[in-house]
N, C-alpha and C positions, 0 to 999 in steps of 0.2 A: 426361531432358531438364534441365540444372542451371535452377533457379529462379530466376529475376530480382528478387533484392531489393532493389532499386532500384524495382521498377513494385509491388509487393507495400505498399514504403513509401508510399508514392506515394496508394495507393488506402483507405490509413488517414482520409480527409478526408471517407467516405462512411460514417463509421461514426459511433454514437453509443452510447460505454459507460455505462451505471448504476452505481454506486459507492455499495453501501450500507456506512457505518461511524460510527467516530469523528471528527468534524470538531474543531479545533481551532485555535486562535492561537497561532504561535510569536512570544513578545513578545522582543524584546532592547534593554535599558538598559546602557547603555557609558559609561564612566566614568572618571578617574583616581584612584587612588591616592597620597598623598602624606604620610598619618597615621595611624596609631592611635587608636582613639578611645582615649578617660579614660574613658569607662564601661566596657566590655569588652574584651578583649586581639581587636579585632579589626577590620581594616580601614575607614577610613570612606571611601566612594565617592563622590568628587564627582563628578555627573551631566552629561555634554557632547551625549549624544544615545539616539534611543529608537526603534526600529520595529516595527511589528506586521506578521508577513506567515502567509500563510495553510498551514495544517500538518495532520498527521495524514492522516486519509481525504483532504485536499482536496488537498496533496501529488502523490498519486496522479492525481486529478483537473487538477491544473497540468502533470504528465505529457504526461496524456490527450490534452488542447490544443496541449502541444507538438506533440505526432507530429501534427498537424493534425486530429484528431478532436473531439466535442462531449462532453465529459463531465457525469453531469447526478448531480449531489451529494443522497444520500439520507439524512438524517441527524437524530436527537433535540437540540435545543440549549437552553439557559436561556431566559428570556425577562427580558433581564437590559440592561444597559449592553452589557457585552461582546457581548452578541448582535447590537446595531448595530452594532459593530467586524466584527464578522465580516461583514455582510452585504454592510456599504464594501465588505470586501477581494474578495469575492466580485463586486463591481458592479465594481469598477478592475481586475478581469480578465476581466471578462466574458464568468463564469460564473454561470448561471441559480444560482437557490436554490430554483427552485421544487419540488425535493424536498425541502424542509427544511421541520421543524415544532419548533413550540415547546413544552416544558414546564415549567410553574410551579412546580413544584418541584425543577428542576436549575438546575443553574450553567451557563455557558458555557465549556470545558475551555480553561484559560489556561495556557499553562509559559513563567514567566520567567527568561529566565538574565541575571543581572549580571555582567558581562565587564569586565576592566580588561588593559593589559598582551596584549592577545591571551589572556587566560586565562580562560576560564571562574570567577569565584570561587562563585557560590550559584545556586540552582534555583529557584524557586518557582512549585509549581502549584497552582491553583485548579480544582478538580472535585470530583464526584461523580459514583462511579462502581459504584454497585452498578445492578443490572439493571432494566429500564424496571418501571412496573410494569405489573397487567396492563391499566387501563386505555388507558393509552399506548401499552403493544405493540399491543394492536386496531384505536387508532389510526393506529400507526404501517406497520404492515402495509397496512390500509386506505391508506393513503396510496400507500404504494409503486407498488400496485395500481393506483390513478391514474394516477401516471408512468407506468408500463407502458404501459397503455391509452391514455397521450395520446402517445407517442410511441415508433417503432417503434428499439428498444431493439437492440445489437447482441451484447453480453455485457453480465455482471455480473460485478464484484467485492465480494466481499465484505471489508474494509480492518479489523481490528480491533483494536483495543487498550485491548481490556479496560475500556472504558469505561463498558458498558451500552448504548451502541443497539442492538447486535447480540444478540439471545437464542434460544436453542434455536428459539423456536416462528416468528421470522423468519426464521430459516434452511432451518427445513424449508419453509415457505409460499410462498416464495420459488424455493427450488428447487426445488419441486414444479412451480409454475407454470411455471417458468424451461422445464424439463422439456417441459410441454405445449405450448412455442413453441418451442420447438427453439434457444433462446438458451444458449449454452456461459458455463457459472460458473466462477468461481475465486475461491479462498478464500489471504488472508492472515492465519494465523491467530495468535492470542496463546493461556495455558495453558487459561484460563476454559472456553473453548467448544472445545477442539481437536477434541476429538470426537463434535461435534455434526453434521461437515461431510458428512451423508451424499448420496452422489448426484449430488456436485458433479463437474463436467468436470476442472478442474484443481486442487493443491492443492498450496502454496507454502508449507511451515517454512522455517525457515532451520537449521543443525545443532541447534544451545541448544534451539529451540524441540524437534525432534523427538525428539531424546531426554528432555528434560522431559513432554512431551505423553503421548510412549507409555510412558513409566517405562523407557526401555533406554539401555544402552549401545554405540551403532556408532562408528565409525573411520571417517576422514576417507581413512586409508591403503588400507582393507580393505570395497572397495565392496560384497563377499558382504551386510556388516551392513547397510548402507544397505537394500541391495534387501531383504532379509528383511524390516524393518521398516516399506520402503516395502509389502510384498506384504501385511502387517497390514491399513496401511490400503483398498490397495483390494479384501481379501476382506470384510472387516466395513463398511469404510463406501462400499463400494461404489463409489469414486474412480476413474476414468479413466486422469489423469497424475497422477502423482506427480512436482515438480522440488522437490529441496531444494540451498535455499542453503550451500554452502561460502568463504565469504570465499576466502580467498587460493588454493582447491582448487579454485574452479571453480563448475560448478552439475553435481546429478546427478538424473538422469531419466531415470526409467522408467513403461513402461504396462503393468507387469504380467507380458508375456509377455519382456518381455528391458529393459535399460537401457543405460546408456552415461553415463561422465563425459566431460563438455564441460570442458576446463582453462581456467583463466582466462587471459585477454590481459595479458600484459605490460604494464604499466602504472605511470605513476608516480603513485603512489597519493597523493594532498592528503587526502581525507575521506571515508570509507566513507557516513556520511551521507544517507540517502534514495536508497540504492541498491536496495534489497528494492520502493520504493515504483517505482522506475522497473525492474524488472526485471517487475512484474506486470503495469505499462501497456504495456508493449510486446507480455508473454506474450497478454493479453487483446484486442487488437488482432490478436495473430499467428491466433488460432484465428479471429477472426472472418472471416479472409480465406480462411482455407481451411490454412494452412500444415499439415506435422503437428506430433505433438509433439517432434521432434530438433531440427528445423528450425526454430521455436519458442524451444524450449532457448538454440539454439545464438543467435540475435537478442538474445534476451532478455538470455546473459549478455555478450554484446559491449556491451551498450546499460549495463549495471550497472557495469564498470568503464570506459566511459566518461566517468559522470556522476562516478567514484571521483576523476578527473583535478582535478576542480573542487573548489574551497574550498568548502563550506557545501551547505543544501540547495538542490539546482539541478534543474529537469526539464531531461531528454534533451534534447538537440539532434536533430531530427531527419532534416538536412542531412548534418552529421558522421556520424549511423547511416548514412546511406544510403550515402557515400563509403566508410567502416569494410565495408560487408558486401559489398563487390566482391572481398575477400578473403577471402569469407569461404568456408571448404570443410567439406563436412558428409559 
């Protein structure tokens, strides 16, 4: 019997998803360049406008919300002026800050992009990316447990940007607790903690992250090389599902017993930014709703392609995804 994907997507509204990871502000400064500085051979940007947006793990929360579900962000930020901006952005989007705590020894991560004539001239990163102190790590884990006890969580996403909120101990203790509670866990890894996601349900590196994380050389055109790499993660880290995003080549999905390549849908690609956030957001809700790994990968792959048609980092449109899944064949 064919799965009614539209009905499944409608059911997303009953789920709560916890997102653990590095929350940040994406700040944009637009201006005009009409001259070169007399002080140095650099353009002078005359500011015309500025905007702050939710970024990092918070963009996953925006995708979860756009799909109709309820996101709960868990992160560590600074006790600074920028933290107030972050809280305001969350409030404006009606996203709870109950899972966020502050650390006096950290700063709230801000990535500022200076743009003129539709071109990015410079990016300035304000961040502290070393791992949490032992004291703050214990406090953060305790806080996550409180959020777990106060809410019925249906899936947990680790959204890692290597900024320090996620540590091996955070991963281990939360995954262990999730396993006891029967909550699926998903990981979007970066290099630092790549091999720490033991016992997770779904692990989603992109092609570059897979090769760098495992120190292997795989080939998109040869799925067997991807499967050999996936088997390392299945066997060594006891991960149930490996989903490797392959950009224009689609998605590789492995259960350890078998694998598939799900081709990318033909799209008028405008911008690939944020596609990975969309993919893992959709996957978390598909697993919460009981879809199998290959159905999960197919819908997630389709969603990632849809957001690539939009310029900038934008969350998935639920109604558009529902309409597209009507043509989905698995």
